[in-house]
N, C-alpha and C positions, 0 to 999 in steps of 0.2 A: 062864399066860396067860389061862385062863378066869376065874380070880380077879381079875386085873387089869381084864378087860373088865367084869365085874359091878360092880367098884368104881367104874369110870369111869361106867357107866350110873347107878349110885346117886347119884354126884356130880352127874351132869347132871340127874337127876330133882329133887335137892334144889335145885339152882340155879334150875331152871325154876319150882318151887314158890315159892321165895323171890322170884323176879321177879314172878310173878303176885300174890303177896300185897303186894308193894310197889306195884304198879300199882293194886290194889284199894284200898289205904289212901290213896294220893295222889288217887284219884278221889272219895273221900268229902269231903263238905263238912264241916269240923270244927264250923261254927256250928250244924249241924242244920238249916240253911235250904237249900232248893233253890237252884240257880243261876238267873240270869235265863233262860238257854237252856232250862232244864227247866220252869220255871214259866210263862213267857210264853205258850206255846201253849194252856196250860190257861185262862189269863186270857182269851185271845181266844175260846176255845170258850165260856166263860161269858157273855162279853158278846154273843156272836153268838145265843144263845138268846133274848135279848130281841127281841121283834118290833119292827119300826120303828114309831115313833109314829104315822105316817101310815096304817099298816096296822090300827091298833086303834081309832082314833077315841077318843071320851070314854067310851063304855061298850061294851067288847068282848064277844064271845061268851064265856060262862063257860068253855067247852071250851078257848079259847085261853089264858085265864088258868090253867087247871089244867094244861095241858100246859107252859106256860112255867115254872110253879112246879116241876113235877116235873123238868123238864130242868135248871133252876137248882140245885136241891137235889142232883141227881146230880153236878153239876160242882163245886159249892161245897166239897165235902170236900177237894178237892186244891188249894184256894186258900190255905189257912193251914197252916203259916206261909208268909209271902211271902219272897222273896229278900232284902228289906231291911226292918228294923223300922220305918223311915220310912213305909212304905205299909200296915202291918198295920191300923191304924184306918181308913184310907180304904177298903181292901178290905172290912173288916168292915161298914162304913157303907154301901158300895155294895150289898152283898149284902142287908142289912136293908131298905134302901129298895126294892130290886127285889122282894124276897119280899112286903114289906108292900103294895106297890102291886098286885101280881098276885094276892095272897091276898084283898084286899078287893074288888078288881075292880068298879068303879074305887075309887081310894083315897078314904077317908072323912075323913081329917084326924086319925085317932087318934094317928098318930105325927108329926104336924106337917106331913105331906104330904097336901094336900087334893085333888089332881088328878093325872092322868097328866102334865099340863104341868109341875107342880112336881116329880114324880118323875123325869121324864126330864131336866129342867134340872139337878137335884142329881146324878143318876147321871153326866151328862156332865161336870160340874164335877169330881166325884171321879175319874173315869176319866182326865181331863186331868192331874190331880195324880199319879196312878199311872204314867201313860205318861211324864211328865216325870222321875220318879225312874228308871224303867226305862232311859230313853235316857241319862241321866247316869251310870248305873251299868254300862252295857254297854261 
């Protein structure tokens, strides 16, 4: 009887481990990309570190730009890859424009963006593209 009990316990352990492995494998995204549910909160955090344009004016305090760059760079590492290849370039461009604008503080036109008005307009356009893909993919 003790041998039967230990065999039963071993069988239950193997079944439990097998079930956990199966669950773990099914939870993985085979594409190597995060799901929209995993990625979208990180995107929202990144967009929220950008101060409202009305708060910064045309020539913000350099400390505002420095803190924005630091916060943006901290969050940007989690944004690529995106859940969908269709938005990879849009996210890269959004990050580049945001970083360039706040690094130059205000933008000087070196990257084709000559003012915060231009930077915010282009970031808004890109964010709309990204949000559209996220909505159609969810």
